[in-house]
C-alpha positions in Angstrom: -128.1 167.0 159.4 -130.7 169.8 159.0 -132.9 169.9 155.8 -130.9 173.0 154.9 -127.7 171.0 154.6 -126.3 168.6 152.0 -125.3 165.1 152.9 -121.8 166.3 153.4 -123.0 168.9 156.0 -122.6 171.9 153.7 -125.2 174.7 153.2 -127.5 173.5 150.6 -127.8 176.8 148.8 -124.6 178.7 148.1 -123.8 181.9 146.2 -120.6 183.1 144.7 -120.0 186.7 143.6 -117.5 186.7 140.7 -117.1 183.9 138.2 -113.4 184.4 137.2 -110.9 181.7 137.7 -111.1 181.8 141.5 -114.9 182.2 141.7 -115.5 179.4 139.2 -113.2 177.2 141.3 -115.1 178.0 144.4 -118.4 177.2 142.7 -117.0 173.9 141.4 -115.9 172.9 144.9 -119.4 173.4 146.3 -121.2 171.8 143.3 -119.0 168.7 143.6 -120.2 168.3 147.2 -124.0 168.5 146.6 -124.7 172.2 146.9 -127.0 174.3 144.6 -124.7 177.1 143.5 -125.5 180.5 142.1 -122.7 182.6 140.4 -123.4 186.3 140.0 -121.4 188.3 137.5 -121.4 192.0 136.3 -122.9 191.3 132.9 -124.5 188.5 130.8 -121.4 187.8 128.8 -119.3 187.4 132.0 -122.0 185.2 133.5 -122.0 182.8 130.6 -118.2 182.7 130.6 -118.4 181.8 134.3 -120.9 179.0 133.5 -118.4 177.7 130.9 -115.5 177.8 133.3 -117.4 175.8 136.0 -118.7 173.3 133.3 -115.1 172.8 132.1 -113.9 172.2 135.7 -116.7 169.7 136.3 -115.9 167.8 133.1 -112.3 167.6 134.1 -113.3 166.2 137.6 -115.4 163.5 135.9 -112.6 162.7 133.4 -110.2 162.2 136.3 -112.6 159.9 138.2 -113.1 162.3 141.1 -116.8 161.7 140.8 -119.1 159.2 139.0 -122.0 161.7 138.7 -122.9 163.1 135.3 -122.2 166.6 134.0 -126.0 167.1 133.6 -126.5 166.3 137.3 -123.9 168.9 138.4 -124.9 171.6 136.0 -128.6 171.2 136.9 -127.6 172.6 140.3 -125.7 175.6 138.8 -127.3 178.9 137.9 -125.7 182.2 136.8 -127.1 185.7 137.0 -126.3 189.4 136.8 -128.7 190.3 139.6 -127.7 190.6 143.3 -131.4 190.1 144.2 -130.9 186.4 143.3 -128.7 186.0 146.4 -131.9 186.3 148.5 -132.5 183.1 150.5 -128.9 181.8 150.1 -127.4 180.3 153.2 -123.9 181.2 152.4 -122.4 183.7 149.8 -118.7 183.8 149.1 -117.5 187.1 147.6 -114.7 186.5 145.0 -114.1 189.9 143.3 -110.7 191.4 142.7 -108.6 192.5 145.7 -109.7 196.2 145.7 -111.0 197.7 149.0 -113.8 199.8 147.6 -115.0 197.1 145.3 -115.0 194.5 148.2 -116.9 196.8 150.5 -119.5 197.7 147.9 -119.9 194.1 146.9 -120.2 192.8 150.5 -122.8 195.5 151.3 -124.8 194.6 148.2 -124.8 190.9 149.1 -125.7 191.5 152.8 -128.7 193.7 151.8 -130.2 190.7 150.0 -129.4 188.0 152.6 -131.7 187.0 155.3 -130.7 187.7 159.0 -129.4 184.1 159.2 -127.5 184.1 156.0 -123.7 183.9 156.2 -121.2 186.0 154.2 -117.6 185.2 153.5 -114.8 187.1 151.6 -112.2 185.3 149.6 -109.8 188.1 150.3 -106.1 187.0 150.4 -104.9 190.0 152.4 -107.4 192.7 153.2 -108.5 193.1 156.9 -111.6 191.0 157.7 -112.2 193.2 160.8 -112.1 196.3 158.5 -114.5 194.8 156.1 -116.8 193.6 158.9 -116.9 197.2 160.2 -118.7 198.2 157.0 -121.5 195.6 157.5 -124.7 195.5 159.5 -124.2 192.0 160.7 -120.4 191.5 161.3 -121.1 188.4 163.4 -122.3 186.6 160.2 -119.1 187.4 158.3 -115.6 185.9 158.1 -112.8 185.2 155.6 -112.7 182.0 153.5 -109.4 182.3 151.6 -109.4 179.7 148.8 -106.2 178.9 146.9 -105.6 178.9 143.2 -106.3 176.6 141.5 -109.2 175.7 143.8 -109.8 172.1 142.5 -106.1 171.1 143.1 -105.5 173.0 146.3 -106.1 171.2 149.6 -106.0 174.3 151.8 -108.5 177.0 152.8 -107.6 179.7 155.3 -110.5 180.4 157.7 -110.0 184.0 158.8 -111.9 184.8 162.0 -112.6 188.5 162.8 -113.1 189.9 166.3 -116.8 190.1 165.8 -117.2 186.8 163.9 -119.7 184.5 165.7 -117.9 181.6 167.4 -120.6 179.3 166.0 -119.8 180.5 162.4 -116.1 180.0 162.9 -116.8 176.3 164.0 -119.2 175.8 161.1 -116.8 177.3 158.6 -114.1 174.8 159.6 -116.6 172.0 159.2 -117.6 173.2 155.7 -113.9 173.3 154.7 -113.5 169.7 155.8 -116.7 168.7 154.0 -115.2 170.1 150.8 -112.3 167.6 151.2 -109.8 170.3 152.1 -107.8 171.3 155.2 -108.8 174.3 157.3 -106.1 176.6 158.7 -107.8 178.9 161.2 -106.2 182.3 161.8 -107.2 185.5 163.6 -107.4 188.5 161.4 -104.0 190.2 160.7 -102.5 191.8 157.6 -101.9 189.0 155.0 -103.1 186.4 157.5 -100.7 183.5 157.5 -100.3 182.3 154.0 -100.2 185.5 152.0 -97.8 187.1 154.5 -95.3 184.3 154.3 -95.8 183.5 150.6 -95.5 187.2 149.5 -92.4 187.7 151.7 -90.5 184.9 150.0 -91.7 185.9 146.6 -90.7 189.6 147.0 -87.2 188.5 148.1 -86.9 186.2 145.1 -87.9 189.1 142.8 -85.2 191.3 144.4 -82.7 188.5 143.7 -83.6 188.5 140.0 -83.5 192.3 140.0 -80.0 192.3 141.5 -78.7 189.6 139.2 -78.1 187.1 142.0 -79.5 184.2 139.9 -82.1 183.5 137.2 -85.8 183.0 138.0 -85.3 179.3 137.0 -82.4 178.7 139.4 -84.1 180.6 142.3 -87.2 178.5 141.9 -85.1 175.3 141.6 -83.3 176.1 144.9 -86.7 176.3 146.7 -88.2 173.3 145.0 -85.1 171.0 145.4 -83.6 172.4 148.6 -86.8 173.2 150.6 -89.3 170.8 148.9 -91.6 173.6 147.9 -93.9 172.0 145.2 -93.6 175.2 143.1 -91.0 177.9 143.3 -92.0 181.5 144.5 -91.6 183.1 141.1 -93.6 180.4 139.2 -96.2 180.6 142.0 -96.3 184.4 141.4 -97.0 183.8 137.7 -99.8 181.4 138.6 -101.4 183.8 141.1 -100.9 186.8 138.9 -98.3 189.5 139.2 -101.0 192.2 139.5 -102.6 190.3 142.3 -99.2 189.9 144.1 -98.5 193.6 143.6 -101.9 194.5 145.2 -101.2 192.3 148.2 -97.6 193.7 148.5 -98.9 197.3 148.4 -101.4 196.5 151.2 -98.8 194.8 153.3 -96.4 197.6 152.7 -98.9 200.1 154.0 -99.7 198.0 157.1 -96.5 196.2 158.0 -93.8 198.4 156.7 -90.8 198.6 154.3 -90.1 194.9 154.3 -93.1 194.4 152.0 -92.2 197.3 149.6 -92.9 196.0 146.0 -89.6 195.7 144.0 -89.4 197.8 140.9 -89.2 194.7 138.7 -92.7 193.7 139.8 -94.1 197.2 139.2 -92.4 197.3 135.7 -93.8 193.9 134.7 -97.3 194.8 135.7 -97.1 198.1 133.9 -96.0 196.2 130.7 -98.9 193.8 131.1 -96.7 190.8 132.0 -99.1 189.4 134.6 -98.0 185.8 134.5 -99.8 182.7 133.2 -103.0 184.6 132.3 -101.2 187.0 130.0 -98.7 184.5 128.6 -95.7 186.0 130.3 -94.5 186.9 133.8 -91.2 185.7 135.3 -91.6 182.8 132.9 -92.9 182.3 129.4 -96.3 180.6 129.4 -97.0 181.0 125.6 
């Protein structure tokens, strides 16, 4: 183990851009395993909200007996900021901003400009092309996808997305980091939707079409997949958890790259237009109020 690694073999100094539900979950995962973590947000109010989300996740882990360390110890290794310059010197930064191409590119460029030549950069994108994003960077060999799943603390999967220009050493290191976080790495080569989003969205879109056509209720469609195929959660409830707006964005990207089979159903567009985004808004295909 080098002095730049934690006892678990993770980078000692980690940054996360974006402190929403996903970014806070990513920060929590690294904190729990000995890293010093910086979360950068767009403004001070968002940064403090991110700190509170991470603190709440840490408290829940302690309550569940996941760790015997104190909240004070964990939060002593957490910092929040609104300044990209604070990413300087970080060994790994994970970008976790919304799934918008222009925003991703601008964010990744901003981070890379602050990292040293040996700093690694990862995107938490769930569908956008890692090769396409890498083409916008000066050091594409130091970049790859780390697709965490929501909710991060409960999920045991991270998709490691390897681009054509990703350094083989980084691909190996990323798999080791995932295992050090106590999760399982699924390594995929860059392709639209990777493995998980492509399959998950395909099932979810067909379930939506079935609701739209009156084939069955959302409850019964989900029950068929949970009881018949042993899915832990049905495709429509999963969509509510992920966010209908997030699923719509992924579907639109897959539609543009893979064709008509990923065309978003009108029911999905209508719900997003009405603000029915799933659990985070209180209503999606199910009532979360």
